[in-house]
VOPAGU-2260 file (C-alpha; in pm, 1 decimal, decimal comma):
REM VOPAGU-2260
SITE   aa  ch    i         X         Y         Z
SITE  UNK   A    0   -3094,6   -3072,7   -5376,1
SITE  UNK   A    1   -2763,5   -3222,3   -5259,2
SITE  UNK   A    2   -2755,4   -3418,1   -4939,1
SITE  UNK   A    3   -2525,3   -3302,0   -4662,8
SITE  UNK   A    4   -2425,9   -3664,4   -4620,6
SITE  UNK   A    5   -2227,6   -3610,2   -4942,1
SITE  UNK   A    6   -2013,5   -3395,1   -4709,7
SITE  UNK   A    7   -2052,5   -3583,0   -4378,6
SITE  UNK   A    8   -2004,3   -3411,3   -4045,2
SITE  UNK   A    9   -1713,5   -3591,4   -3887,3
SITE  UNK   A   10   -1584,7   -3532,2   -3536,9
SITE  UNK   A   11   -1333,3   -3692,5   -3305,8
SITE  UNK   A   12   -1543,7   -3583,6   -3007,4
SITE  UNK   A   13   -1759,9   -3870,8   -2893,8
SITE  UNK   A   14   -1875,5   -3642,1   -2610,9
SITE  UNK   A   15   -2031,6   -3405,3   -2865,4
SITE  UNK   A   16   -2217,4   -3685,2   -3040,0
SITE  UNK   A   17   -2339,1   -3826,9   -2707,5
SITE  UNK   A   18   -2446,5   -3479,5   -2592,5
SITE  UNK   A   19   -2650,2   -3425,5   -2909,0
SITE  UNK   A   20   -2826,0   -3758,8   -2852,5
SITE  UNK   A   21   -2892,6   -3689,3   -2482,7
SITE  UNK   A   22   -3236,0   -3521,8   -2462,0
SITE  UNK   A   23   -3158,2   -3409,1   -2104,6
SITE  UNK   A   24   -2859,0   -3198,7   -2214,3
SITE  UNK   A   25   -2981,3   -2841,3   -2258,2
SITE  UNK   A   26   -2649,7   -2657,0   -2266,7
SITE  UNK   A   27   -2647,6   -2361,0   -2500,7
SITE  UNK   A   28   -2400,8   -2500,7   -2761,7
SITE  UNK   A   29   -2589,3   -2830,8   -2782,5
SITE  UNK   A   30   -2931,2   -2662,7   -2805,4
SITE  UNK   A   31   -2798,6   -2423,5   -3070,4
SITE  UNK   A   32   -2657,8   -2714,9   -3272,7
SITE  UNK   A   33   -2987,6   -2903,4   -3247,8
SITE  UNK   A   34   -3173,5   -2593,9   -3365,7
SITE  UNK   A   35   -2944,0   -2555,3   -3666,4
SITE  UNK   A   36   -2982,0   -2926,0   -3751,1
SITE  UNK   A   37   -3360,4   -2893,6   -3733,2
SITE  UNK   A   38   -3358,7   -2589,9   -3963,4
SITE  UNK   A   39   -3137,4   -2774,0   -4211,2
SITE  UNK   A   40   -3354,7   -3084,7   -4203,3
SITE  UNK   A   41   -3664,8   -2877,3   -4279,9
SITE  UNK   A   42   -3495,3   -2770,4   -4602,8
SITE  UNK   A   43   -3449,7   -3138,2   -4698,4
SITE  UNK   A   44   -3088,3   -3169,9   -4589,2
SITE  UNK   A   45   -2987,4   -3491,0   -4417,3
SITE  UNK   A   46   -2752,2   -3440,6   -4125,4
SITE  UNK   A   47   -2533,7   -3727,0   -4008,2
SITE  UNK   A   48   -2252,4   -3714,4   -3755,2
SITE  UNK   A   49   -1972,9   -3968,2   -3762,5
SITE  UNK   A   50   -1695,4   -4030,8   -3514,4
SITE  UNK   A   51   -1331,9   -4083,2   -3611,5
SITE  UNK   A   52   -1037,3   -4163,7   -3392,1
SITE  UNK   A   53    -818,0   -3861,0   -3318,5
SITE  UNK   A   54    -450,7   -3826,6   -3410,4
SITE  UNK   A   55    -428,2   -4121,4   -3646,4
SITE  UNK   A   56    -333,8   -3925,0   -3958,7
SITE  UNK   A   57    -678,3   -3853,2   -4107,0
SITE  UNK   A   58    -601,8   -3542,1   -4312,9
SITE  UNK   A   59    -926,6   -3347,8   -4247,1
SITE  UNK   A   60    -918,5   -3424,4   -3875,5
SITE  UNK   A   61    -553,0   -3324,5   -3842,4
SITE  UNK   A   62    -624,5   -3001,0   -4033,7
SITE  UNK   A   63    -922,0   -2924,7   -3806,5
SITE  UNK   A   64    -701,3   -2978,9   -3498,8
SITE  UNK   A   65    -436,3   -2745,5   -3640,7
SITE  UNK   A   66    -692,0   -2472,4   -3714,6
SITE  UNK   A   67    -849,3   -2512,5   -3368,0
SITE  UNK   A   68    -508,8   -2481,5   -3197,4
SITE  UNK   A   69    -427,6   -2168,7   -3400,4
SITE  UNK   A   70    -762,5   -2015,2   -3305,6
SITE  UNK   A   71    -706,6   -2099,6   -2939,2
SITE  UNK   A   72    -372,4   -1917,4   -2942,5
SITE  UNK   A   73    -521,6   -1595,5   -3077,0
SITE  UNK   A   74    -641,8   -1330,6   -2835,9
SITE  UNK   A   75   -1015,0   -1331,8   -2878,7
SITE  UNK   A   76   -1282,8   -1123,2   -2718,2
SITE  UNK   A   77   -1560,1   -1364,1   -2633,6
SITE  UNK   A   78   -1905,8   -1219,6   -2604,9
SITE  UNK   A   79   -2203,3   -1412,4   -2476,4
SITE  UNK   A   80   -2556,6   -1303,3   -2539,6
SITE  UNK   A   81   -2696,9   -1524,6   -2264,2
SITE  UNK   A   82   -2680,4   -1487,9   -1889,2
SITE  UNK   A   83   -2737,1   -1751,9   -1623,4
SITE  UNK   A   84   -3045,7   -1733,9   -1403,0
SITE  UNK   A   85   -2837,5   -1714,4   -1085,4
SITE  UNK   A   86   -2643,8   -1415,7   -1222,1
SITE  UNK   A   87   -2966,0   -1249,6   -1329,6
SITE  UNK   A   88   -3123,4   -1303,2    -986,6
SITE  UNK   A   89   -2812,4   -1167,0    -812,5
SITE  UNK   A   90   -2809,9    -856,2   -1031,5
SITE  UNK   A   91   -3181,9    -795,5    -976,6
SITE  UNK   A   92   -3142,2    -843,2    -600,1
SITE  UNK   A   93   -2854,1    -593,5    -594,7
SITE  UNK   A   94   -3052,1    -337,6    -795,8
SITE  UNK   A   95   -3357,5    -374,3    -570,1
SITE  UNK   A   96   -3140,7    -338,5    -259,0
SITE  UNK   A   97   -2981,9     -20,3    -395,4
SITE  UNK   A   98   -3322,2     130,4    -477,7
SITE  UNK   A   99   -3455,2      32,7    -135,1
SITE  UNK   A  100   -3148,6     192,2      28,4
SITE  UNK   A  101   -3211,1     522,7    -154,9
SITE  UNK   A  102   -3574,7     523,9     -44,5
SITE  UNK   A  103   -3465,6     435,6     309,6
SITE  UNK   A  104   -3221,0     725,6     321,3
SITE  UNK   A  105   -3479,1     973,3     186,8
SITE  UNK   A  106   -3762,9     863,9     418,9
SITE  UNK   A  107   -3817,9    1110,3     704,4
SITE  UNK   A  108   -4048,2     884,0     907,5
SITE  UNK   A  109   -3792,1     623,7    1004,7
SITE  UNK   A  110   -3548,7     818,1    1223,4
SITE  UNK   A  111   -3577,3     585,9    1525,5
SITE  UNK   A  112   -3559,2     269,9    1315,7
SITE  UNK   A  113   -3252,8     406,2    1131,4
SITE  UNK   A  114   -3071,4     423,0    1464,9
SITE  UNK   A  115   -3093,5      44,0    1481,0
SITE  UNK   A  116   -3068,8     -29,0    1108,5
SITE  UNK   A  117   -2870,3     244,5     931,2
SITE  UNK   A  118   -2870,2      52,5     605,0
SITE  UNK   A  119   -3097,2    -190,6     428,2
SITE  UNK   A  120   -2838,6    -468,4     398,8
SITE  UNK   A  121   -2806,9    -494,9     779,0
SITE  UNK   A  122   -3184,9    -515,8     816,2
SITE  UNK   A  123   -3215,9    -784,6     546,3
SITE  UNK   A  124   -2928,8    -989,6     694,1
SITE  UNK   A  125   -3120,9   -1021,2    1021,8
SITE  UNK   A  126   -3385,3   -1227,8     845,4
SITE  UNK   A  127   -3620,3   -1121,4    1124,6
SITE  UNK   A  128   -3994,5   -1111,8    1076,1
SITE  UNK   A  129   -4109,7    -758,0    1141,4
SITE  UNK   A  130   -4437,9    -801,4    1325,7
SITE  UNK   A  131   -4660,5    -512,1    1442,4
SITE  UNK   A  132   -4516,8    -510,3    1796,1
SITE  UNK   A  133   -4159,4    -495,6    1669,7
SITE  UNK   A  134   -4254,0    -219,9    1424,4
SITE  UNK   A  135   -4428,0     -19,7    1699,0
SITE  UNK   A  136   -4124,0     -46,8    1924,3
SITE  UNK   A  137   -3887,3      59,3    1644,6
SITE  UNK   A  138   -4101,6     359,6    1553,5
SITE  UNK   A  139   -4136,0     466,9    1915,3
SITE  UNK   A  140   -4508,1     421,8    1959,7
SITE  UNK   A  141   -4727,7     149,2    2089,9
SITE  UNK   A  142   -4768,3      16,0    2439,5
SITE  UNK   A  143   -4432,1     132,5    2569,4
SITE  UNK   A  144   -4387,5     277,7    2917,7
SITE  UNK   A  145   -4390,7     635,5    2786,2
SITE  UNK   A  146   -4700,0     567,3    2577,9
SITE  UNK   A  147   -4885,5     409,8    2869,3
SITE  UNK   A  148   -4784,1     693,3    3106,1
SITE  UNK   A  149   -4898,7     956,9    2853,1
SITE  UNK   A  150   -5250,7     815,4    2870,6
SITE  UNK   A  151   -5227,0     772,0    3250,4
SITE  UNK   A  152   -5249,0     396,2    3225,0
SITE  UNK   A  153   -4934,7     362,4    3439,9
SITE  UNK   A  154   -4787,0     610,2    3686,6
SITE  UNK   A  155   -4421,0     585,2    3592,9
SITE  UNK   A  156   -4274,8     527,7    3244,2
SITE  UNK   A  157   -3970,6     357,0    3395,3
SITE  UNK   A  158   -4175,5     130,1    3620,6
SITE  UNK   A  159   -4046,4    -228,3    3599,2
SITE  UNK   A  160   -4372,4    -382,0    3712,6
SITE  UNK   A  161   -4611,5    -537,9    3467,0
SITE  UNK   A  162   -4925,3    -416,9    3642,7
SITE  UNK   A  163   -5131,8    -155,8    3466,2
SITE  UNK   A  164   -5251,4     108,8    3709,8
SITE  UNK   A  165   -5601,7     251,6    3681,0
């Protein structure tokens, strides 16, 4: 089988060669190139990259530059089949918030709480821990003045004192 070194891979991009050698570089184009090299090497091809100085009249390099410039001038639709984690997390967060908002709007048991937090985004922005006392106050039950008066624990629901009357 012929060796690919009979047709060496030559580039004027020292950055590309350094990136391929750098095991900490996991960018998609570099990882994809490494994968293709590995596949080729498993079929007994030898891959070797060489660097040449740019713009010094090397015919193949000048031709590659000309073709690259022509391609760059064309209107291309670029499609990526990968998405960044941060974009994915943002999209998931938005979808969850929208679903939560729909459930919030359709829930009949949260009328009092909705007066304070008409939408989910406002509630989430508060970044406030919702403990049982806060929840009881928002739902209108718990040890509020009206609640305590109903069970004759205090005489007046609007009483400002903290004493509980027997």
